[in-house]
N, C-alpha and C positions, 0 to 999 in steps of 0.2 A: 094267386098263388098267397098261400097266410105263413110268414115268417113266425117261426116255433121259439129260434133260440139263436141267438148269434155270438162266435167265438172268435178271438182276435186274440194272438200277439204280434210283437216287431214289429210294431207298427207308432209308428211316429216315436212322441215320448212315452207310450207306454212297455217300453223293453221286453223282456223276457217272462215276463208271469201275461199269462192265458186270462184275459180280462170275459166274462159272461153275460150279454143279457139273456134275459127270458122273459120270453110274452106268455101273454092266456092265450089259452087253444080259442077259449068261449065269448073272446071280447074283441069287439068288431071295433074302435078307435083307429082314428087315425094314427100315422105315429107321423109327426115332424120333426125329421132334426135339426139342427139351428146352432148356426153361430159363425163368427167374425171369416170375414175372407182368409183363407190360409191354415185356418185350424184345424181341416181334417173331415171335412165334409162328405169329400168326394173319394171315389179309387183312382189310384195313375192304371196309366197303361198295364205297368207290370206287377199289379196285386194280381195274387195270387186266390179265387174265389172255391169253395169247396160246397156242392148243392147235396145235400141229401134227399132226395126225390124218390118215395118209395110209387108211387100209384104209376103202373108202368104205361099206361096213355098221356098223362101228365108231363112225364118225364118225355115222351117223344117228342107233344105238342112243344115242350122247352124246349126239346133241342134241334128243332126247327126254327122257335122262334131268332133264337142267337144265332142260327146260320147264317141269317137275313141280315 
């Protein structure tokens, strides 16, 4: 799965402003999130994540993976 963009708001100290991260389609670099403990690298159990997968087969495979 390739993440093309990420948007969030009301998360930690970011407030109600939408934050956007866009990733290049044709770039194959590994992305590492680094930070000190408690800085917000992980998601808590009540975090909502919206994923838009347009390929039907990939979507079905992803849903099956999540159910496991």
